[in-house]
C-alpha positions, 0 to 999 in steps of 0.5 A: 872643800874648795877655794874660790878657784875650785882647787882642793887643799891637796892641789894647792900643797902639791903645787906649792911643793908641800909633799908632806902636807899633801900626803897627810891631806890625802891620807884617809884610810877609808878613801885611799887604798894603800895598795894603789899608793904603794904600787904608784910610788907615792911614799909619803902617802903610804907612810901617812897611811901607816901612821894613821893606822892602816894595817900593812897586813891588809889585803886588797879585797876590792873586786878585780874590776876596781882593784886594777892599777893603771896598768890593768894589773890586778892587786886583788889578794896582795898586801901593800908590800907586795903591791910596792914589789910588783910596781917596782917601787923600791923607795916604798919598799925600803921606806916600809921595811925600815921605817915600820919593821914591826908591822911590815916584816911579818908580811915579808913571807905572806903569799898572794892567792897564787902562792907568791911572796913579795920577793917572788912578785918583784922578781917575776915582774923584772924588779930585781933591784928590790 
């Protein structure tokens, strides 16, 4: 739903600096892929999606042409933790591991379709701080 100026609630919340509200407004696990949010560093949105029950073990199952990040990198078969690691999103990784350890820590040793773990993907991408 839009206001009379054609703005959505999420846009108004972002403009006003209400990041938590904006994240909650956007946090629809059916419409928003947690993988994209994790890769792009949208920490509040990732936390809101996890709170709403989005499984952290969920692997991106979109076809390659639709699961590509803005850098044309395919996130197919990756977990959200892997997406955050490959995107160099240290804050997302830290938040997922510390705030949701029961659901995220089991993903640490999960492997993508090429046999690589989240840590391996981070190192391969040059994100050594992770």
